[in-house]
Residue, then its C-alpha position, 0 to 999 in steps of 0.5 A: x262398245x259397237x255392236x255387230x250386225x247379224x250377218x257379220x256375227x254369223x260370219x265371225x261365229x263360223x270361223x273356228x279353224x283358220x281365218x287369216x286377217x291382219x296377220x292373225x288366224x282364227x280357229x275355224x270349222x273347215x274353211x280358210x277365209x279371206x279378209x272379206x269373210x268368204x270361204x275360199x278353200x274347203x279342207x277336211x282334216x282326216x285322222x289316221x287310226x293311230x292318231x285318233x286315240x292320241x287326240x282323244x287322250x284316252x281310247x274309247x271301247x270302239x277305237x280300242x277294239x279296232x286298234x287291238x284287232x289290227x296288231x302286228x305279230x310283234x305287237x301281239x307278242x308285246x301285248x302278251x308280255x304285258x298281260x303276264x306282267x299285269x298278272x304278276x303285278x296284280x298278284x303281289x300288290x294292289x297297284x293294278x286294277x282288278x279288271x283291265x279294259x280293252x281301252x286300257x290295254x290299248x293305251x298301255x300298248x301304245x304309250x307304255x314303252x318302259x317298265x316305269x311308264x307301265x307301272x304308272x299307267x297301271x297305278x292310274x288305271x287302278x285309281x280310275x277303276x276305284x273312282x268309277x266304282x265310287x261314282x256308281x255307288x254315289x249315283x245309286x245312293x243319290x237316285x234313292x234319295x231323290x226318289x224318297x224326296x219326290x215321294x215326300x214332296x208328292x204327299x205334301x203338294x199332290x200333283x202341283x209339283x213345280x216342274x219347269x219342263x212341264x212349263x209350270x212356271x210364269x217365266x219364259x224359258x231361255x233356250x241354250x242356243x240363245x245363251x250361246x249366241x249372246x256369249x259368242x256375240x261378246x267374244x266376237x266384239x272382244x276379238x275386234x275391240x277387246x284387250x289382248x291376252x297372248x299365249x305363246x305356243x312356241x313350247x310345243x316341240x318340247x312337250x310329250x304327248x301327255x303334256x300336249x293333251x294336258x296343255x289342250x285341256x288347260x287352255x280350253x278351261x282358260x278359254x271357258x273362263x274368258x268366255x264367261x266374263x262380262x268383258x272377255x279378252x282378245x285371246x291370241x295364240x302366237x308362234x302357232x304351229x299349223x298341222x301340229x298335235x295341238x292344232x289337230x286336237x283342237x280341231x278334233x275336239x271342235x268336231x266331236x264335242x258339243x261343249x265347244x261348237x265354236x272356238x273364237x280365238x286368234x291364232x298366228x304363226x307370227x311372234x308377239x314382238x311382230x304384232x305389238x310394240x315391245x314397250x306394251x308387252x309383259x311376259x309372265x314368268x315365275x322366275x322373274x325378279x319383278x313382281x306384278x303390283x298394279x295393272x296398266x290398261x296398256x299392258x299386254x300380258x303373255x303366258x307361255x303355253x308350256x306344261x311340264x308333268x315331270x314333277x320335282x324342282x328339276x322341271x322348274x327351269x327359267x325358260x320363259x324368263x330367259x326368252x323375255x330377256x332374249x327378246x328384250x321385253x319386260x317380265x314379271x311374276x305373280x305376287x304369290x308369296x305376298x297373298x298366299x301361304x303355300x303348303x308342302x309342295x312346289x309353287x306351280x299353277x296350271x295354265x287355266x289357273x294362271x288365266x283365271x287369276x289374271x282375268x280376275x285381276x284385270x277385271x277387279x284390280x284386286x289381288x286378293x280376289x284374284x288369288x281366290x282361284x288358287x286351289x285350297x289344296x295347294x295352300x296351308x291349312x289353318x293349323x299349319x298357317x298359324x304355326x307358320x305365322x308363329x315361326x315367322x313372328x318368332x324369327x322377327x323377334x329374334x332379329x329385332x333382339x339382335x339388332x337391339x343388343 
């Protein structure tokens, strides 16, 4: 695989919000780039005070205090009514937190437009409060265990404790920035020579704020999985809607979170049928009648960037399969029933889980290894699995006996 020069790599690493090249657009920090990698127009995306909390997904204490201090008279009355409702709920049930924070009041006021939504939010806040208390308790216990462990170790070894921070090691320290440069170099090469993996972003208008926030988080997890591969895929986001919520949230995350200083991916407003030959495209859909058995290196897989948090079987609509039929391209589903025994629940996977499965399958050509990325909580336990296999064998014996008679 060809290597990039240092100057070319620096140019590619800078591109993190918009970079048009060959019909694609790369995420770039604050510039529009032409095909020669030269900055043309500097553009700063400033967020409204009402937009920022939505992009964060949750309020922070600072943004919540600012939001609550600028309420209108109507919003103040609504907040007072919500506080009375909270007092009643907390007095008659345990489905509410013991103490409400400012950021929770702000989120309740912004998104709790119906009684059912407010009840769900209070239940969520109660679970989060319990998780925070448990985390603080475990942190204290771990600190005590670590202090005891260090004291015992000091008695055994004296002052010769192994401590990489104090350079008590023969190995050269590898800086984090060096590892980031190495990873970005792989991603830059994959954007030029890697195998494409397409994410269809045309479903954004059909998702609510909660679904969009979840979609961004799942896509970033999938991006991280691709980033850690030895040979990453060329991630291409098609049917991209500029200045949309997901666009702004990715830009916001890139500026605010150091974990994603560079998002090296391609984004384009074009459809995938305009970028690649139809005979190479394969749309991944759980409702397709065809199973994906083998991987062909010419296949370009398409995953729909759609999150439905409504729950229940009503939300499982064959949207992606209908779209594949309409565009006259192949579709297939993952062979979940062949390699996994599901527990009591809906056969649904998050976007990052599908990406993990497909990346592993594309690398190893082994479905058994690929489906190790399915969470164990979604599968039947050993006792349930034995019972399932017993019932299946008994059913087969009954069918064979009827055929014999």
